[in-house]
Phi, psi and omega in degrees: 000145179240137177236151179237131168248143180235121174260116181259134185218157164268138184230122180289319183239083181297317181295322175297317178298313181297321177298314178292324181295314180289330182287310184213339190297313182297312179299321178300313181297314181292328180282325185273334182244177179259021176299138178270350178190155179205145179208161175240143174217164176230126177290119182263323180226122180173049177065223182286356178266000179303134179096342182293145176259131185243122173261118185252125182240138176254139183223159180270344178203166178293316180301318177299319177299316181298317179293318181293321177297317179297320181294315181292325179294333180275358181283111181295329180293318175294318180298322177295323178295317177300315183297315183293335180262000180069042180279128173239102181299138180249314183199157173231134181230161178226139179227147177262133180279123180263325180198147177214144176231146177074206186237163179267054183230149179151173177276338186220161171230152171240130176238114179255117178272134182222152167259161179174172179294153175302138182226158179261173183292330180294316177294316180299320180296319178296317177299317180298321178298315180299312181294321183292329176304321181273332188263338192299337179285343182235357183234150176273335183198162181208138181220140171256120180235152172243127179287125178252347175204102185197041178060230185292346180268359181303130181090346177282167177256135178250113179262108186253133176231144178247135186209160173257354176215112179289331175299308179294323182295316182292329174296315180293319181296316179298316179297317182292318181294333181262002179287158183300313182301318180290320179297324177294319177298315182298319180289318182293327186249013177054041182278127179234133178286137182247311181198155174230142173232146179241131186230158171255143176282134179263000000 
């Protein structure tokens, strides 16, 4: 099983943070913790969260995530990087990966938050196949996640897509979301769209 935690922050000096991150920060995080992957993005459009910088970490279990977060929080080198870049942490959330297609690569991400009935991984995998059929021409990857600890988003589904063109992606997403197979999924599982945010990968 894979879990993702996201640390969202306001950052005074994004360029300074990114320079330190690329120089040593990312390697430090992967070396000091048991995270299997980590990336930075910035929400460009997304209501009151616009401008926030998001550090996304992948873990193999919830226990591993808890231990890894504690280890990273205790790193004086990371805390010094945060302070020098004017990082103000706002919130941390956790989601369980239910299904993924493609890769987590691209210039941008789209995160669509939805409500819906509880689902199992078999159903989520079938849903991902249907969505990927429509999105794969404009997206590099697609993932269905369920938020298990995330304030007001707890229990919701986070549909994450990675792309190199948001124009092309949104055209594909609109066509896919209005298609008969997707509409049937939404009806069967009471899926409702709540919010979308668009981010750039740093």
